[in-house]
C-alpha positions in Angstrom: 5.6 188.5 106.8 5.9 185.5 104.4 9.3 184.6 105.8 7.8 184.6 109.3 4.9 182.5 108.1 7.4 180.0 106.5 9.3 179.9 109.8 6.1 179.1 111.7 5.3 176.4 109.1 8.6 174.7 109.6 8.4 175.0 113.4 5.0 173.3 113.4 6.4 170.4 111.4 4.4 171.4 108.2 0.9 171.0 109.5 -2.0 172.0 107.4 -3.4 175.6 107.3 -6.4 174.9 109.5 -4.2 173.5 112.3 -1.6 176.2 111.8 -4.2 178.9 112.4 -4.8 177.5 115.9 -1.1 177.1 116.6 0.0 180.6 115.7 -1.2 182.3 119.0 0.7 179.7 121.0 3.7 179.1 118.7 4.5 182.7 117.9 5.1 183.9 121.5 7.3 180.9 122.2 9.5 181.6 119.2 9.8 185.3 120.3 10.6 184.4 123.8 13.6 182.3 122.8 14.8 184.7 120.1 13.9 182.4 117.2 11.7 184.9 115.5 11.5 188.8 115.8 8.4 190.1 113.9 7.3 193.7 114.0 4.1 194.7 115.7 2.4 195.0 112.3 3.5 191.5 111.2 2.4 190.1 114.5 -1.0 191.6 114.1 -1.3 190.2 110.5 -0.1 186.7 111.5 -2.7 186.4 114.2 -5.5 187.5 111.8 -4.7 185.2 108.8 -7.3 182.6 107.7 -6.5 179.0 106.9 -7.3 179.5 103.2 -4.9 182.5 103.0 -2.1 180.5 104.7 -2.5 177.6 102.3 -2.5 180.0 99.3 0.6 181.8 100.5 2.5 178.5 101.3 1.5 176.3 98.4 4.8 176.6 96.5 6.7 176.0 99.7 4.8 172.8 100.4 5.2 171.6 96.8 9.0 172.1 96.9 9.2 170.4 100.3 7.3 167.4 99.0 9.7 167.0 96.1 7.5 168.3 93.4 3.9 168.5 92.4 1.9 165.3 92.8 0.5 163.6 89.8 -2.9 165.0 89.0 -5.8 162.7 89.0 -6.1 161.8 85.3 -8.9 161.6 82.8 -8.7 157.7 83.1 -10.1 157.8 86.6 -13.2 159.7 85.5 -13.8 157.1 82.7 -13.3 154.3 85.2 -15.9 155.8 87.5 -18.4 155.9 84.6 -18.0 152.2 83.7 -20.2 149.9 85.8 -18.7 147.0 87.8 -19.6 143.3 87.1 -18.5 140.6 89.6 -18.2 136.9 89.0 -21.7 136.4 90.3 -23.4 138.8 87.9 -23.2 136.9 84.6 -26.4 134.8 85.0 -25.8 132.6 81.9 -25.5 135.2 79.2 -26.0 134.4 75.5 -23.0 134.0 73.2 -21.3 137.3 72.5 -20.4 138.5 76.0 -16.7 138.3 76.6 -14.1 138.8 79.3 -11.0 140.6 78.0 -7.5 140.7 79.5 -3.9 141.2 78.4 -0.9 138.9 79.1 2.5 140.6 79.3 5.5 138.9 77.6 8.2 140.8 79.4 10.0 137.9 80.9 11.5 138.7 84.3 11.4 142.5 83.7 8.5 144.9 83.0 10.8 147.7 81.9 10.6 149.0 78.4 8.2 148.0 75.6 7.4 144.4 74.8 4.6 142.3 73.2 1.2 141.9 74.9 -1.4 139.3 74.1 -5.0 140.4 74.1 -7.2 137.4 75.3 -10.9 137.4 74.7 -13.1 134.6 76.1 -16.8 134.0 75.4 -18.6 133.3 78.7 -21.4 131.0 77.2 -19.3 128.8 75.0 -15.6 129.3 76.1 -14.6 130.4 72.6 -11.1 131.9 72.9 -9.4 134.4 70.6 -5.8 135.6 71.2 -4.2 138.5 69.3 -0.7 139.9 69.8 -0.1 143.6 70.4 3.4 145.1 69.7 3.0 147.3 72.7 0.5 148.3 75.4 -1.7 151.0 73.8 -5.4 151.8 73.6 -5.5 152.3 69.9 -3.9 148.9 69.3 -6.5 147.4 71.6 -9.2 148.9 69.3 -7.5 147.4 66.2 -7.3 144.0 67.9 -11.0 144.0 68.9 -11.9 145.1 65.4 -10.0 142.1 64.1 -11.7 139.8 66.7 -15.1 140.8 65.5 -14.3 139.0 62.3 -12.9 136.0 64.1 -15.8 135.3 66.4 -18.6 133.3 64.7 -21.2 135.6 66.3 -21.5 139.3 67.1 -19.7 140.7 70.2 -22.4 142.1 72.5 -20.4 142.8 75.7 -16.9 143.4 76.9 -15.8 143.0 80.5 -12.4 144.6 81.1 -10.1 144.9 84.1 -9.0 148.3 85.5 -6.0 148.6 83.2 -5.5 152.1 81.8 -5.0 150.4 78.4 -8.8 149.6 78.5 -10.1 152.4 80.7 -9.3 155.3 78.4 -11.0 157.7 76.0 -10.2 155.5 73.0 -11.4 152.0 73.9 -14.6 152.8 76.0 -16.1 155.3 73.4 -15.3 152.9 70.6 -17.1 150.0 72.4 -20.1 152.2 73.0 -20.1 153.3 69.4 -20.2 149.6 68.3 -23.1 149.0 70.8 -20.9 146.8 72.9 -21.8 146.8 76.6 -18.8 147.8 78.6 -18.2 146.7 82.2 -15.2 146.3 84.4 -14.1 144.1 87.3 -13.3 145.2 90.8 -9.8 146.4 91.5 -7.5 143.7 92.8 -10.2 141.0 92.4 -8.9 138.6 89.8 -11.8 136.2 90.4 -14.2 138.7 88.8 -12.5 137.6 85.5 -12.1 133.9 86.3 -12.9 132.8 82.7 -10.2 134.8 81.0 -7.6 134.3 83.8 -8.0 130.5 83.3 -7.4 130.8 79.6 -4.4 133.1 80.1 -2.6 130.1 81.7 -4.2 127.1 79.9 -3.9 128.7 76.4 -1.5 131.6 76.2 1.2 130.6 78.7 1.0 127.0 77.6 1.7 128.1 74.0 4.1 131.0 74.4 5.6 130.5 77.9 7.2 133.2 80.1 9.9 134.6 77.9 10.4 138.2 76.7 9.3 138.9 73.2 10.0 142.3 71.5 9.4 143.6 68.0 7.0 143.5 65.1 8.5 140.5 63.4 8.1 138.5 66.6 4.5 139.7 66.8 3.9 138.4 63.3 5.3 134.9 64.3 3.1 135.0 67.4 0.0 135.9 65.2 0.7 132.9 63.0 0.9 130.7 66.1 -2.4 132.0 67.4 -4.1 131.6 64.0 -3.5 127.9 64.2 -4.0 127.6 67.9 -7.5 129.2 67.8 -8.8 126.4 65.5 -7.2 123.6 67.5 -8.4 125.0 70.9 -11.9 125.9 69.9 -12.7 122.9 67.7 -10.8 120.0 69.2 -9.8 120.7 72.9 -12.6 120.1 75.4 -12.8 122.0 78.7 -14.8 121.8 81.9 -17.5 124.3 82.8 -18.9 124.8 86.3 -22.5 123.6 86.7 -23.2 124.3 90.4 -21.3 125.1 93.6 -22.6 124.7 97.1 -21.2 124.7 100.6 -21.6 121.9 103.1 -20.1 122.9 106.4 -16.4 123.7 105.8 -16.4 122.0 102.4 -17.3 123.6 99.0 -18.7 121.0 96.6 -18.5 121.7 92.8 -20.3 119.9 90.0 -19.2 120.3 86.4 -20.8 119.7 83.0 -19.3 117.0 80.9 -16.1 118.2 79.1 -17.0 119.8 75.7 -15.3 121.9 73.1 -16.4 125.5 72.4 -17.5 124.2 69.0 -19.8 121.6 70.6 -21.2 124.1 73.1 -22.0 126.6 70.3 -23.8 123.9 68.3 -25.9 123.0 71.4 -26.8 126.6 72.4 -30.4 127.4 71.5 -29.9 131.2 71.0 -27.4 130.8 68.1 -29.0 131.0 64.6 -28.7 128.0 62.4 -26.6 129.9 59.8 -23.8 130.3 62.4 -24.0 126.6 63.3 -23.9 125.7 59.6 -20.7 127.8 59.0 -19.1 126.2 62.1 -19.8 122.7 60.7 -18.3 123.5 57.4 -15.1 124.9 59.0 -14.8 121.8 61.2 -14.9 119.5 58.2 -11.9 121.2 56.6 -9.6 121.1 59.7 -6.7 118.7 60.1 -5.6 118.6 63.8 -2.1 117.2 62.9 -1.5 119.9 60.4 -2.6 122.5 63.0 -0.3 121.0 65.6 2.6 120.9 63.2 2.1 124.6 62.4 2.0 125.4 66.1 5.2 123.5 66.8 7.0 125.3 63.9 5.9 128.7 65.2 7.0 127.7 68.7 10.4 126.8 67.5 10.8 130.1 65.8 9.6 132.0 68.9 12.0 130.0 71.0 14.8 131.5 68.9 13.5 135.0 69.6 13.3 134.8 73.4 15.1 137.7 74.9 16.3 139.1 71.5 15.6 142.5 70.0 13.0 142.6 67.3 15.5 143.7 64.6 18.1 141.0 65.4 18.5 138.3 62.8 17.0 135.0 63.7 17.5 131.7 61.9 14.4 130.7 59.9 12.7 127.5 60.9 11.5 125.4 58.0 7.8 124.3 58.2 7.3 120.8 59.5 6.1 118.0 57.2 2.7 116.8 58.5 3.5 113.2 57.6 6.9 113.1 59.4 5.4 115.1 62.3 2.6 112.6 62.7 5.1 109.8 62.9 7.1 111.6 65.6 4.1 112.1 67.9 4.4 108.6 69.3 8.1 109.0 70.3 7.9 112.7 71.5 6.9 111.8 75.0 9.6 109.1 75.3 12.4 111.4 74.1 11.4 114.3 76.5 10.5 116.7 73.7 10.7 120.3 74.9 8.9 123.1 73.0 11.0 125.9 71.8 9.1 128.5 73.9 9.6 126.5 77.1 13.2 125.5 76.6 15.4 126.7 79.5 18.2 129.1 78.5 21.7 127.8 78.8 23.5 129.2 81.8 26.9 130.7 81.2 29.2 129.8 84.0 32.2 131.8 84.6 35.6 130.1 84.5 36.7 129.4 88.0 39.8 131.2 88.9 42.1 129.6 91.4 43.0 132.0 94.2 46.5 131.9 95.7 46.9 129.8 98.8 49.2 130.1 101.7 50.2 126.4 101.0 51.7 127.3 97.6 55.2 128.1 99.0 55.2 124.8 100.9 53.8 122.6 98.2 57.1 120.9 97.2 57.8 120.1 100.9 54.4 118.5 101.3 54.8 116.4 98.2 58.2 115.2 99.5 56.6 114.3 102.9 53.9 112.3 101.1 56.5 110.5 98.9 58.2 109.3 102.1 55.1 108.8 104.3 52.0 108.4 102.1 49.8 107.7 105.1 50.3 111.2 106.5 47.0 112.9 107.6 46.0 116.5 107.3 46.5 117.1 111.0 50.0 115.7 110.9 50.9 118.0 108.0 49.5 121.0 109.7 51.5 120.2 112.8 54.7 120.0 110.8 53.9 123.3 109.0 53.3 125.0 112.3 56.8 124.1 113.4 58.2 125.7 110.3 56.0 128.9 110.5 54.0 129.2 113.7 52.6 132.6 112.8 51.1 131.3 109.6 49.7 127.8 110.4 47.5 126.5 113.2 44.8 123.9 113.6 42.4 126.2 111.6 44.2 125.3 108.4 43.1 121.7 108.7 40.4 121.9 106.0 42.6 123.5 103.3 45.3 120.9 103.9 42.7 118.2 103.6 41.5 119.6 100.2 45.1 119.7 99.1 45.7 116.1 100.0 42.6 115.0 98.2 43.7 116.8 95.0 47.2 115.4 95.2 46.1 111.8 95.7 43.5 112.2 92.8 46.3 113.6 90.6 48.5 110.6 91.4 45.7 108.2 90.6 45.0 109.9 87.2 48.6 110.0 86.1 49.1 106.2 85.8 52.1 105.4 83.8 51.7 101.8 82.6 48.6 99.8 81.7 48.6 96.0 81.1 45.9 93.3 80.6 44.2 91.6 83.5 45.6 88.2 82.7 49.1 89.2 83.8 47.9 90.1 87.2 45.7 87.2 88.1 44.8 83.9 86.3 41.8 83.5 84.1 38.5 82.8 85.8 36.3 80.2 84.1 32.6 79.5 84.5 30.9 76.1 84.8 31.0 75.6 81.1 34.8 76.2 81.0 34.6 79.5 79.1 36.9 82.3 80.2 35.0 84.9 82.3 36.7 88.3 82.0 35.6 90.8 84.6 35.1 94.4 83.6 38.2 95.8 85.2 41.3 97.8 84.5 44.8 97.2 86.0 47.3 100.1 86.2 50.8 100.3 87.6 51.2 103.3 89.8 54.2 104.7 91.7 55.3 103.4 95.0 54.4 106.8 96.6 50.7 106.0 96.6 51.0 102.8 98.6 48.4 102.8 101.3 46.6 105.8 99.8 42.7 105.7 100.1 41.1 106.9 96.9 37.8 108.8 96.5 36.3 106.0 94.3 34.8 103.1 96.3 35.8 100.6 93.6 39.6 101.2 93.7 41.7 98.7 95.8 45.4 97.7 96.1 46.0 94.1 95.2 49.7 93.3 94.7 53.2 94.6 94.1 54.5 92.7 91.1 57.6 94.8 90.4 60.0 96.6 92.6 59.0 100.3 93.1 55.5 99.8 91.7 52.1 98.9 93.0 49.3 97.3 91.1 45.9 98.9 91.3 42.7 97.2 90.1 39.6 99.2 89.4 36.6 96.8 89.7 33.8 98.7 88.0 31.3 95.8 88.7 32.2 95.1 92.3 30.7 97.6 94.8 31.3 95.9 98.1 34.8 94.6 97.5 36.2 98.1 96.9 34.3 99.5 99.8 36.0 97.0 102.2 39.3 98.9 102.0 37.9 102.1 103.5 36.3 103.1 106.7 32.6 102.6 107.0 29.9 104.5 108.9 26.6 103.0 109.8 23.2 104.6 110.7 20.5 102.7 112.5 16.9 104.0 112.6 15.5 101.8 115.4 11.8 101.0 115.9 10.0 98.3 117.9 10.0 95.6 115.2 12.5 96.5 112.5 15.6 98.6 112.2 16.6 100.4 109.0 20.3 100.2 108.3 22.5 102.3 106.0 26.2 101.9 105.5 28.2 104.7 103.8 31.9 105.0 102.9 34.4 107.7 103.7 33.3 109.9 100.8 29.6 109.5 101.6 28.8 106.8 98.9 26.1 104.4 100.0 27.5 100.8 100.3 24.5 99.0 101.7 20.9 99.7 102.6 18.5 97.3 104.3 16.4 96.3 107.2 16.7 93.8 110.1 14.8 92.8 113.2 15.4 95.1 116.2 17.4 92.4 117.9 21.1 92.6 118.9 22.0 89.2 117.4 20.4 90.0 114.0 21.9 93.4 113.9 25.4 92.1 114.8 25.3 89.5 112.0 24.2 92.0 109.4 26.8 94.6 110.5 29.6 92.0 110.5 28.6 91.0 106.9 28.1 94.5 105.3 30.2 96.8 107.5 33.2 94.8 108.7 35.4 98.0 109.0 32.8 100.1 110.7 34.3 103.2 112.2 31.1 104.4 114.0 27.6 103.1 114.3 25.1 105.7 115.3 21.4 105.6 116.4 19.1 108.0 118.3 18.1 108.0 121.9 14.9 106.2 122.5 13.1 103.4 124.4 15.5 100.7 123.0 18.6 102.7 122.8 20.1 101.7 126.2 19.5 98.0 125.6 21.0 98.0 122.1 24.0 100.1 123.1 25.0 97.6 125.9 24.4 94.5 123.7 26.3 95.9 120.7 29.1 97.1 123.0 29.5 93.5 124.3 30.5 92.3 120.8 33.0 95.2 120.4 31.0 97.3 117.9 31.8 101.0 117.9 28.3 102.3 118.6 27.4 105.9 119.6 24.1 107.1 120.9 23.1 110.5 119.4 20.8 113.0 121.1 17.4 112.7 119.4 16.7 116.4 119.4 20.0 117.2 117.8 19.5 114.4 115.2 16.0 115.7 114.5 17.3 119.1 113.6 19.6 117.5 111.0 17.1 115.0 109.6 14.2 117.4 109.3 15.9 119.2 106.3 15.8 116.0 104.2 13.2 116.1 101.5 11.5 112.7 102.1 10.7 111.4 105.5 11.2 107.6 105.7 13.0 105.1 107.9 15.6 104.4 105.2 16.3 108.1 104.7 16.6 108.7 108.4 19.2 105.9 108.6 21.1 107.5 105.7 21.0 110.8 107.6 22.3 109.2 110.8 25.1 107.6 108.8 26.1 111.0 107.4 26.0 112.5 110.9 28.5 110.0 112.3 30.6 110.2 109.2 31.1 114.0 109.4 31.1 114.0 113.2 28.4 116.7 113.5 26.5 115.0 116.3 26.1 115.2 120.1 26.8 111.9 121.8 24.7 110.9 124.8 26.3 109.1 127.8 24.5 105.8 128.3 24.2 104.8 132.0 25.6 101.4 133.1 23.4 98.5 133.7 24.2 98.5 137.4 23.1 102.1 137.8 19.9 101.3 136.0 19.2 98.4 138.4 19.8 100.7 141.4 17.5 103.3 139.9 14.7 100.7 139.3 15.0 99.6 143.0 14.8 103.1 144.3 11.8 103.9 142.1 10.0 100.8 143.4 10.9 101.6 147.1 9.6 105.2 146.6 6.2 103.8 145.4 5.9 101.4 148.4 6.8 104.2 150.9 4.2 106.4 149.2 1.5 103.7 149.6 2.4 103.2 153.3 2.2 107.0 153.9 -1.2 107.1 152.3 -2.5 104.4 154.6 -1.0 106.0 157.7 -2.8 109.3 156.8 -6.1 107.5 156.6 -5.9 105.7 160.0 -5.2 107.5 163.4 -2.3 106.1 165.4 -4.2 106.1 168.7 -8.0 105.6 168.1 -10.1 107.3 170.9 -13.1 105.2 170.1 -14.4 101.8 171.4 -12.5 98.7 170.2 -15.6 97.6 168.3 -16.1 101.0 166.5 -15.2 101.3 162.9 -12.0 103.2 162.0 -11.9 106.2 159.6 -12.0 105.1 156.0 -13.7 101.8 156.8 -16.7 102.8 154.7 -14.4 103.3 151.6 -13.2 99.7 151.7 -14.8 97.1 149.5 -17.6 95.0 151.1 -15.4 91.8 150.9 -12.6 93.6 152.9 -14.7 95.1 155.7 -14.9 91.9 157.7 -11.2 91.3 157.5 -9.6 94.7 158.1 -9.2 95.7 161.8 -7.3 98.5 163.5 -4.8 96.2 165.1 -3.9 94.6 161.7 -3.1 98.0 160.3 -0.8 98.9 163.2 1.0 95.6 162.9 1.7 96.2 159.2 2.8 99.8 159.8 5.2 98.8 162.7 6.7 96.1 160.4 7.4 98.7 157.7 8.9 101.1 160.2 11.4 98.4 161.4 12.4 97.8 157.7 12.8 101.5 156.7 16.3 102.7 156.2 16.3 106.5 155.7 
């Protein structure tokens, strides 16, 4: 019978016992009818009389196996969690010193796998007094040890502890210990971090600011962290002020917050009326002995040592960091901000880049042939080389190899430029230049003799130009490191114009994308032409977007033989929207890049004659519309007396009523009909 019951369970798609009881009278005959199940008469009678509890009891092991194992039993921690009352962020009501919020900060780095150090953070609600203690691992007994240690660190008695729902707190170790110490235990709501707003703020402002987000493991690292927190607790609680919310109210959609003046936890403790004078006297004595520079030097030394332990095992050897001298440390504080001092716990790890391996290329067998072609014809382009290679091996090369040939040409020409064979002083190439006082002015430049094979080659650097051939078979190349525009004149230039009603932003870039000129000019063809002739004499393309002034500028700049192109504004917007900062100058830079790489959609600008014809047709259409409206308001053959008023007469202005007559309307309409052509 059990086998038949299992078959019924699977056929019902594993429903519960209560539903299966109702399905058996319907499901069992259907399975018998199709030969899926053949129970005896006795089994059939038993199956139809089983109760839901009996079915669940007989099939419990089958359901557990089908579900992949027994579910985790609701643990003892859930029972303890239900016993602890909930305290929200609105339930504090200005408690006296001694009521704390407690939380843990995980130092696991980017992974929470394994065991790593945790920081137990305790914040007093009334004063903001903060204590941080490191735990080697996440365990309830270690939490009890840390809270026992914190009882000696707080200047007053701990009266209440508000935890989150972590199982490290909600267990049979921490909660009974707190109740034995007469500490009121409460907890926040699950997944409501704002219920512990005080401690969550200190987790970021104190713990993460001191330790960072690295992974720390081991007892020795925990001891270094304890030394860091021992100095930080004095600096934070006695010298670092913080804000405290005074009131919060809503006005419409706005929430207005008012704060108390910033004060340190030490100052708030001295001003609190519920603290005894003995506690305040001990705090004043401790404050007089503290040196903030000495504390900060201790913190920095511990941070440097922790920085050496980020991501390392606790037993690994770490170089010891010598303690900082307070006098030298105080002298370095003025220059730390200028030298971009980075704390050891926040220093970014160095990335290890893999050595790039060059993959074999289909151009390798033809490399010698390509170099010979370039030696004879240095001005060869990538498309021309691809065409020649296609004639040699049509099955291997086509226009798709244009990009790899272009990269090869760039590397070959750069290699030629780097393998200069002779260097000589500038004075042998050109005469000395003297200033007004007669002193020799030597430009910052370098002259190199390069092989004849690179004559006419365009280099990637904007400041490299060919000047003269002094010896047979060589070409002199001058690199002007100070001249930006002179070197750019030897290459193609691409211009982007961001046009507005008053001003136009201009950007000129070279072949390699380097900015040659940026500026603004009036949105006038004459001003733009003068500026482009000066800063972009070798402009290959000048691009701007479609707009109200695009047609006018396109025709005017075309008259002076400038290579302007009009780009579809929607297509340009898709490319310009990815830029980080939106400005006219950045848009002009983006348009220049578009025309340089050729990734744009050109718009055909209509001729001026077609625009004139269109304007005439639009004006004629409006006049015909006005005439038709008048005709519809006045009947062609009025059936009324000649002195009667026509329809629509009352709608006319009083000054017009004495002038308009039916005959005048018909005269005007007949004159229009004679002039109408289609």
